[in-house]
MISETOR-594971 format. One line per 3 residues: number of its first residue (from 1); their letters; for each residue x, y, z of N, C-alpha, C, CB. Coordinates in Angstrom, 3 decimals, padded with zeros to 6 digits, always signed. Glycine has a CB too. Example, Ala and Ser with C-alpha at 12.3 -4.5 7.8 and 13.67 -1.06 7.14 Angstrom:
<vokols>
1 = AS = +013.190/-005.690/+007.800/+012.300/-004.500/+007.800/+013.200/-003.300/+007.800/+011.308/-004.473/+009.046  +012.850/-002.250/+007.080/+013.670/-001.060/+007.140/+012.900/+000.030/+007.870/+014.084/-000.598/+005.725
</vokols>
This chain:
<vokols>
1 = XXX = -005.525/-155.954/+075.065/-004.398/-155.880/+075.985/-004.810/-155.038/+077.188/-003.136/-155.283/+075.286  -004.392/-155.482/+078.359/-004.703/-154.770/+079.595/-003.421/-154.226/+080.222/-005.441/-155.696/+080.588  -003.546/-153.031/+080.821/-002.413/-152.398/+081.503/-002.859/-151.843/+082.849/-001.804/-151.273/+080.632
4 = XXX = -001.895/-151.715/+083.746/-002.046/-150.935/+084.972/-000.929/-149.906/+084.952/-001.992/-151.845/+086.279  -001.238/-148.690/+085.332/-000.217/-147.638/+085.385/-000.089/-147.137/+086.815/-000.567/-146.464/+084.423  +001.083/-146.585/+087.126/+001.263/-146.006/+088.455/+000.835/-144.538/+088.452/+002.735/-146.139/+088.911
7 = XXX = +000.854/-143.943/+089.622/+000.399/-142.564/+089.776/+001.242/-141.587/+088.961/+000.427/-142.169/+091.241  +002.554/-141.851/+088.850/+003.413/-140.960/+088.059/+002.925/-140.859/+086.619/+004.864/-141.455/+088.084  +002.524/-141.983/+086.062/+002.034/-142.002/+084.679/+000.714/-141.233/+084.584/+001.849/-143.465/+084.180
10 = XXX = -000.168/-141.410/+085.566/-001.436/-140.665/+085.568/-001.191/-139.160/+085.662/-002.328/-141.127/+086.738  -000.267/-138.757/+086.526/+000.051/-137.329/+086.673/+000.649/-136.788/+085.374/+001.036/-137.102/+087.857  +001.635/-137.495/+084.825/+002.279/-137.043/+083.583/+001.264/-136.915/+082.453/+003.399/-138.014/+083.174
13 = XXX = +000.364/-137.874/+082.344/-000.613/-137.834/+081.258/-001.628/-136.717/+081.449/-001.331/-139.168/+081.149  -001.831/-136.304/+082.681/-002.801/-135.253/+082.969/-002.289/-133.859/+082.630/-003.188/-135.303/+084.417  -000.977/-133.673/+082.682/-000.429/-132.326/+082.518/+000.441/-132.111/+081.289/+000.356/-131.987/+083.702
16 = XXX = +001.057/-133.165/+080.796/+002.028/-132.986/+079.727/+001.746/-133.909/+078.553/+003.430/-133.227/+080.248  +002.164/-133.472/+077.377/+002.055/-134.285/+076.168/+003.356/-135.055/+076.012/+001.758/-133.405/+074.900  +003.317/-136.321/+076.269/+004.495/-137.170/+076.160/+004.048/-138.611/+076.068/+005.453/-136.966/+077.358
19 = XXX = +004.961/-139.523/+076.417/+004.653/-140.948/+076.317/+003.455/-141.352/+077.172/+005.861/-141.762/+076.720  +003.386/-140.835/+078.388/+002.259/-141.176/+079.274/+000.935/-140.717/+078.672/+002.452/-140.539/+080.666  +000.934/-139.532/+078.104/-000.271/-139.012/+077.459/-000.666/-139.881/+076.258/-000.050/-137.552/+077.013
22 = XXX = +000.332/-140.313/+075.472/+000.039/-141.170/+074.310/-000.605/-142.486/+074.743/+001.329/-141.454/+073.513  -000.167/-143.005/+075.879/-000.754/-144.252/+076.394/-002.208/-144.029/+076.782/+000.049/-144.778/+077.610  -002.501/-142.916/+077.466/-003.887/-142.653/+077.866/-004.778/-142.380/+076.658/-003.944/-141.468/+078.831
25 = XXX = -004.220/-141.840/+075.593/-004.992/-141.660/+074.354/-005.360/-143.032/+073.788/-004.182/-140.827/+073.300  -004.429/-143.997/+073.850/-004.731/-145.360/+073.406/-005.859/-145.974/+074.241/-003.470/-146.241/+073.489  -005.866/-145.654/+075.535/-006.944/-146.132/+076.402/-008.267/-145.497/+075.974/-006.639/-145.810/+077.894
28 = XXX = -008.256/-144.181/+075.773/-009.474/-143.479/+075.345/-010.004/-144.022/+074.022/-009.203/-141.980/+075.214  -009.091/-144.403/+073.137/-009.475/-144.941/+071.825/-009.814/-146.428/+071.875/-008.358/-144.713/+070.826  -009.798/-146.978/+073.084/-010.133/-148.390/+073.323/-009.191/-149.373/+072.618/-011.549/-148.655/+072.874
31 = XXX = -007.946/-148.912/+072.397/-006.923/-149.805/+071.841/-006.368/-150.718/+072.928/-005.781/-148.991/+071.192  -006.369/-150.220/+074.171/-005.927/-150.989/+075.332/-006.877/-150.699/+076.487/-004.447/-150.642/+075.719  -006.910/-151.613/+077.461/-007.785/-151.451/+078.614/-006.959/-151.086/+079.838/-008.599/-152.735/+078.871
34 = XXX = -007.356/-150.028/+080.518/-006.673/-149.565/+081.725/-007.378/-150.138/+082.947/-006.635/-148.009/+081.787  -006.627/-150.883/+083.753/-007.142/-151.482/+084.977/-006.549/-150.725/+086.158/-006.803/-153.010/+085.053  -007.410/-150.151/+086.983/-006.973/-149.440/+088.181/-007.766/-149.962/+089.377/-007.156/-147.895/+088.019
37 = XXX = -007.274/-149.630/+090.559/-007.982/-149.981/+091.795/-008.356/-148.695/+092.524/-007.107/-150.908/+092.710  -009.237/-148.837/+093.484/-009.640/-147.709/+094.319/-008.412/-147.084/+094.989/-010.669/-148.161/+095.385  -007.468/-147.925/+095.417/-006.256/-147.419/+096.088/-005.415/-146.555/+095.149/-005.407/-148.591/+096.615
40 = XXX = -005.309/-146.959/+093.890/-004.536/-146.166/+092.925/-005.229/-144.832/+092.683/-004.360/-146.935/+091.587  -006.546/-144.844/+092.538/-007.301/-143.600/+092.344/-007.136/-142.682/+093.553/-008.799/-143.904/+092.104  -007.207/-143.245/+094.753/-007.041/-142.439/+095.972/-005.654/-141.806/+096.031/-007.276/-143.302/+097.223
43 = XXX = -004.625/-142.553/+095.643/-003.273/-141.984/+095.630/-003.169/-140.877/+094.589/-002.225/-143.079/+095.347  -003.766/-141.072/+093.422/-003.789/-140.049/+092.370/-004.402/-138.755/+092.910/-004.585/-140.551/+091.132  -005.509/-138.863/+093.608/-006.176/-137.689/+094.188/-005.264/-137.009/+095.213/-007.520/-138.095/+094.850
46 = XXX = -004.602/-137.809/+096.064/-003.679/-137.242/+097.068/-002.530/-136.490/+096.399/-003.116/-138.359/+097.975  -001.948/-137.090/+095.371/-000.797/-136.466/+094.703/-001.211/-135.180/+093.994/-000.161/-137.444/+093.695  -002.395/-135.165/+093.402/-002.879/-133.940/+092.750/-002.980/-132.786/+093.734/-004.240/-134.184/+092.101
49 = XXX = -003.122/-133.093/+095.009/-003.258/-132.073/+096.040/-001.915/-131.626/+096.624/-004.141/-132.588/+097.144  -000.802/-132.249/+096.205/+000.519/-131.841/+096.687/+000.791/-130.407/+096.243/+001.631/-132.803/+096.162  +001.399/-129.639/+097.130/+001.728/-128.247/+096.805/+002.623/-128.146/+095.573/+002.411/-127.578/+097.993
52 = XXX = +003.617/-129.042/+095.465/+004.535/-128.966/+094.320/+003.791/-129.181/+092.998/+005.660/-130.011/+094.465  +002.757/-129.999/+092.999/+001.959/-130.204/+091.793/+001.131/-128.955/+091.514/+001.041/-131.449/+091.938  +000.486/-128.433/+092.550/-000.309/-127.211/+092.386/+000.558/-126.060/+091.896/-000.990/-126.829/+093.709
55 = XXX = +001.776/-125.928/+092.458/+002.696/-124.865/+092.048/+003.118/-125.030/+090.590/+003.934/-124.852/+092.955  +003.418/-126.262/+090.196/+003.833/-126.537/+088.822/+002.728/-126.169/+087.838/+004.215/-128.015/+088.661  +001.518/-126.476/+088.199/+000.373/-126.159/+087.340/+000.250/-124.640/+087.192/-000.944/-126.762/+087.922
58 = XXX = +000.373/-123.925/+088.318/+000.260/-122.460/+088.285/+001.404/-121.823/+087.506/+000.230/-121.899/+089.708  +002.645/-122.223/+087.839/+003.809/-121.557/+087.246/+003.905/-121.779/+085.745/+005.078/-122.042/+087.910  +003.419/-122.882/+085.250/+003.490/-123.162/+083.813/+002.173/-122.892/+083.108/+003.901/-124.600/+083.581
61 = XXX = +001.211/-122.313/+083.845/-000.115/-122.054/+083.295/-000.727/-123.297/+082.660/-000.043/-120.941/+082.272  -000.543/-124.426/+083.325/-001.072/-125.682/+082.812/-002.521/-125.841/+083.215/-000.246/-126.867/+083.314  -003.259/-126.466/+082.360/-004.623/-126.847/+082.706/-004.667/-128.356/+082.724/-005.676/-126.252/+081.702
64 = XXX = -005.403/-128.897/+083.643/-005.537/-130.351/+083.668/-006.355/-130.781/+082.473/-006.191/-130.840/+084.988  -005.764/-131.638/+081.655/-006.481/-132.165/+080.501/-007.397/-133.285/+080.937/-005.506/-132.658/+079.422  -007.025/-133.951/+081.981/-007.845/-135.063/+082.481/-008.103/-134.860/+083.960/-007.153/-136.436/+082.231
67 = XXX = -009.317/-134.988/+084.344/-009.651/-134.930/+085.757/-009.729/-136.346/+086.292/-010.982/-134.170/+085.992  -009.877/-136.446/+087.590/-010.023/-137.767/+088.209/-011.231/-138.485/+087.597/-010.183/-137.641/+089.759  -012.315/-137.748/+087.386/-013.517/-138.365/+086.810/-013.238/-138.939/+085.425/-014.654/-137.341/+086.728
70 = XXX = -012.436/-138.239/+084.641/-012.097/-138.712/+083.292/-011.300/-140.013/+083.380/-011.288/-137.633/+082.515  -010.316/-140.053/+084.275/-009.508/-141.267/+084.441/-010.408/-142.430/+084.851/-008.386/-141.046/+085.499  -011.303/-142.173/+085.794/-012.220/-143.229/+086.240/-013.105/-143.693/+085.084/-013.093/-142.730/+087.414
73 = XXX = -013.569/-142.745/+084.284/-014.512/-143.094/+083.212/-013.882/-143.955/+082.116/-015.073/-141.831/+082.594  -012.577/-143.864/+081.937/-011.932/-144.656/+080.881/-011.261/-145.914/+081.433/-010.899/-143.804/+080.145  -011.404/-146.145/+082.733/-010.740/-147.273/+083.389/-011.739/-148.331/+083.821/-009.942/-146.792/+084.594
76 = XXX = -011.219/-149.526/+083.999/-011.954/-150.576/+084.690/-011.414/-150.583/+086.114/-011.796/-151.995/+083.979  -012.280/-150.354/+087.086/-011.853/-150.289/+088.491/-012.126/-151.647/+089.124/-012.598/-149.137/+089.274  -011.088/-152.208/+089.731/-011.230/-153.518/+090.370/-010.882/-153.419/+091.850/-010.331/-154.568/+089.676
79 = XXX = -011.241/-154.441/+092.579/-010.927/-154.531/+094.006/-010.034/-155.755/+094.213/-012.237/-154.624/+094.882  -008.718/-155.547/+094.361/-007.813/-156.688/+094.542/-008.125/-157.484/+095.807/-006.373/-156.206/+094.589  -008.107/-158.788/+095.667/-008.348/-159.669/+096.814/-007.036/-160.019/+097.511/-009.071/-160.956/+096.365
82 = XXX = -005.979/-160.161/+096.719/-004.667/-160.496/+097.297/-003.854/-159.233/+097.511/-003.894/-161.479/+096.385  -003.106/-159.230/+098.602/-002.214/-158.106/+098.915/-000.789/-158.651/+098.972/-002.616/-157.404/+100.279  +000.072/-158.083/+098.142/+001.458/-158.530/+098.077/+002.367/-157.579/+098.847/+001.919/-158.642/+096.618
85 = XXX = +003.473/-158.111/+099.329/+004.495/-157.294/+099.994/+005.833/-157.558/+099.310/+004.576/-157.614/+101.537  +005.899/-157.264/+098.032/+007.088/-157.522/+097.229/+008.064/-156.358/+097.326/+006.706/-157.775/+095.767  +007.549/-155.131/+097.218/+008.388/-153.930/+097.260/+008.501/-153.489/+098.712/+007.799/-152.780/+096.363
88 = XXX = +009.660/-153.711/+099.303/+009.876/-153.362/+100.709/+010.281/-151.896/+100.880/+010.946/-154.267/+101.314  +011.009/-151.337/+099.897/+011.526/-149.967/+100.007/+010.407/-148.922/+100.044/+012.462/-149.671/+098.843  +009.295/-149.211/+099.383/+008.157/-148.295/+099.359/+006.896/-149.152/+099.276/+008.249/-147.275/+098.150
91 = XXX = +006.369/-149.505/+100.443/+005.270/-150.481/+100.475/+004.016/-149.994/+099.742/+004.916/-150.804/+101.915  +003.877/-148.682/+099.552/+002.735/-148.163/+098.797/+002.747/-148.644/+097.347/+002.729/-146.638/+098.835  +003.919/-148.963/+096.823/+004.029/-149.441/+095.438/+003.364/-150.802/+095.242/+005.494/-149.527/+095.030
94 = XXX = +003.174/-151.522/+096.329/+002.565/-152.850/+096.224/+001.117/-152.806/+095.739/+002.625/-153.544/+097.563  +000.424/-151.671/+095.904/-000.957/-151.585/+095.419/-001.009/-151.717/+093.891/-001.600/-150.251/+095.861  +000.061/-151.310/+093.230/+000.140/-151.453/+091.767/+000.203/-152.943/+091.417/+001.392/-150.692/+091.188
97 = XXX = +001.032/-153.682/+092.151/+001.159/-155.125/+091.915/-000.162/-155.838/+092.222/+002.300/-155.718/+092.778  -000.807/-155.455/+093.326/-002.095/-156.042/+093.704/-003.105/-155.882/+092.564/-002.634/-155.384/+094.999  -003.204/-154.671/+092.061/-004.154/-154.339/+091.009/-003.834/-155.095/+089.721/-004.155/-152.832/+090.751
100 = XXX = -002.582/-155.087/+089.336/-002.172/-155.739/+088.089/-002.443/-157.238/+088.131/-000.687/-155.485/+087.820  -002.135/-157.857/+089.250/-002.355/-159.303/+089.385/-003.851/-159.629/+089.327/-001.745/-159.823/+090.713  -004.637/-158.917/+090.099/-006.086/-159.167/+090.129/-006.720/-158.896/+088.763/-006.761/-158.290/+091.207
103 = XXX = -006.239/-157.856/+088.086/-006.793/-157.476/+086.789/-006.262/-158.282/+085.625/-006.527/-156.048/+086.539  -005.331/-159.197/+085.923/-004.736/-160.048/+084.878/-004.217/-159.215/+083.703/-005.767/-161.075/+084.374  -003.442/-158.196/+084.046/-002.925/-157.299/+083.006/-001.682/-157.889/+082.335/-002.597/-155.919/+083.604
106 = XXX = -001.371/-157.313/+081.188/-000.184/-157.724/+080.439/+001.042/-156.894/+080.815/-000.444/-157.612/+078.942  +000.792/-155.625/+081.161/+001.888/-154.698/+081.479/+001.548/-153.842/+082.685/+002.202/-153.802/+080.278  +002.574/-153.568/+083.484/+002.547/-152.482/+084.458/+003.427/-151.409/+083.843/+003.054/-152.934/+085.917
109 = XXX = +002.878/-150.205/+083.701/+003.639/-149.097/+083.120/+003.926/-148.131/+084.251/+002.860/-148.392/+081.935  +005.222/-147.895/+084.468/+005.633/-147.156/+085.656/+006.846/-146.276/+085.369/+005.943/-148.119/+086.796  +006.990/-145.256/+086.186/+008.203/-144.441/+086.189/+008.888/-144.555/+087.552/+007.873/-142.954/+085.861
112 = XXX = +008.473/-145.537/+088.325/+008.968/-145.743/+089.676/+010.078/-146.793/+089.664/+007.821/-146.170/+090.620  +011.259/-146.408/+090.141/+012.414/-147.316/+090.107/+012.211/-148.581/+090.933/+013.642/-146.596/+090.599  +011.462/-148.491/+092.031/+011.218/-149.694/+092.849/+010.485/-150.752/+092.026/+010.393/-149.338/+094.122
115 = XXX = +009.521/-150.326/+091.246/+008.772/-151.261/+090.403/+009.588/-151.667/+089.174/+007.435/-150.636/+089.968  +010.231/-150.704/+088.540/+010.994/-151.000/+087.319/+012.121/-151.995/+087.568/+011.569/-149.719/+086.739  +012.717/-151.946/+088.747/+013.795/-152.892/+089.077/+013.315/-154.341/+089.046/+014.372/-152.574/+090.458
118 = XXX = +012.028/-154.559/+089.321/+011.488/-155.919/+089.300/+011.477/-156.509/+087.883/+010.073/-155.928/+089.877  +011.281/-155.642/+086.874/+011.211/-156.022/+085.459/+009.978/-156.875/+085.119/+012.465/-156.781/+085.076  +009.565/-157.724/+086.048/+008.421/-158.594/+085.821/+007.851/-159.027/+087.171/+008.821/-159.830/+084.962
121 = XXX = +006.535/-159.215/+087.188/+005.885/-159.710/+088.394/+004.817/-160.715/+087.984/+005.268/-158.541/+089.228  +005.041/-161.964/+088.346/+004.093/-163.046/+088.044/+003.659/-163.047/+086.584/+002.869/-162.930/+088.934  +004.649/-162.892/+085.694/+004.385/-162.925/+084.258/+003.952/-161.599/+083.656/+003.347/-163.931/+083.981
124 = XXX = +003.840/-160.548/+084.480/+003.431/-159.223/+084.016/+004.696/-158.398/+083.803/+002.457/-158.523/+085.041  +004.898/-157.906/+082.578/+006.070/-157.075/+082.293/+005.914/-155.713/+082.959/+006.272/-156.910/+080.765  +007.008/-155.199/+083.513/+007.014/-153.876/+084.134/+007.965/-153.004/+083.326/+007.443/-153.944/+085.654
127 = XXX = +007.416/-151.970/+082.687/+008.180/-151.145/+081.751/+007.859/-149.663/+081.946/+007.886/-151.567/+080.300  +008.712/-148.829/+081.369/+008.456/-147.387/+081.344/+007.442/-147.088/+080.240/+009.783/-146.580/+081.120  +006.857/-145.900/+080.262/+005.947/-145.537/+079.176/+006.618/-145.635/+077.787/+005.424/-144.116/+079.400
130 = XXX = +007.856/-145.175/+077.689/+008.581/-145.233/+076.417/+008.806/-146.659/+075.950/+009.912/-144.524/+076.541  +009.179/-147.535/+076.868/+009.395/-148.949/+076.517/+008.084/-149.593/+076.059/+009.981/-149.730/+077.727  +006.997/-149.264/+076.738/+005.707/-149.826/+076.355/+005.346/-149.417/+074.932/+004.613/-149.378/+077.333
133 = XXX = +005.492/-148.126/+074.630/+005.151/-147.642/+073.297/+006.054/-148.231/+072.228/+005.228/-146.136/+073.256  +007.329/-148.406/+072.552/+008.263/-149.018/+071.587/+007.871/-150.461/+071.285/+009.708/-148.970/+072.127  +007.399/-151.176/+072.305/+007.002/-152.582/+072.139/+005.627/-152.734/+071.506/+007.015/-153.285/+073.478
136 = XX = +004.798/-151.704/+071.585/+003.394/-151.837/+071.193/+002.921/-150.726/+070.252/+002.524/-151.852/+072.426  +003.733/-150.391/+069.294/+003.319/-149.337/+068.344/+002.799/-149.916/+067.060/+004.476/-148.403/+068.040
</vokols>
């Protein structure tokens, strides 16, 4: 089974033990394949540099369990050929759709309401981390 996740899921899995972290453990254990694109990795790096993220890490004495290199090492990185403009409210969300379509994934796992409202994109289910785990345990 192949999945694409959004940046929120990558951030959550990097700092907290929850549904997002459980999904990345499944990826590490090779139970599922994580498909990402260069654009998703670049956004992940940008978000990690946000002051609110840095502050949260400091104030809670959190250590990053996964670095960008770790995420890259457990992922298949693809270069989408098609660019979609499905999500108008936040056009940056379209990179998730681009990646998922090119990677022929089964699920997009997201915490983003713009993506979740779609429910499905070209046969790819769009679900929250909790919904994914409930469907695939």
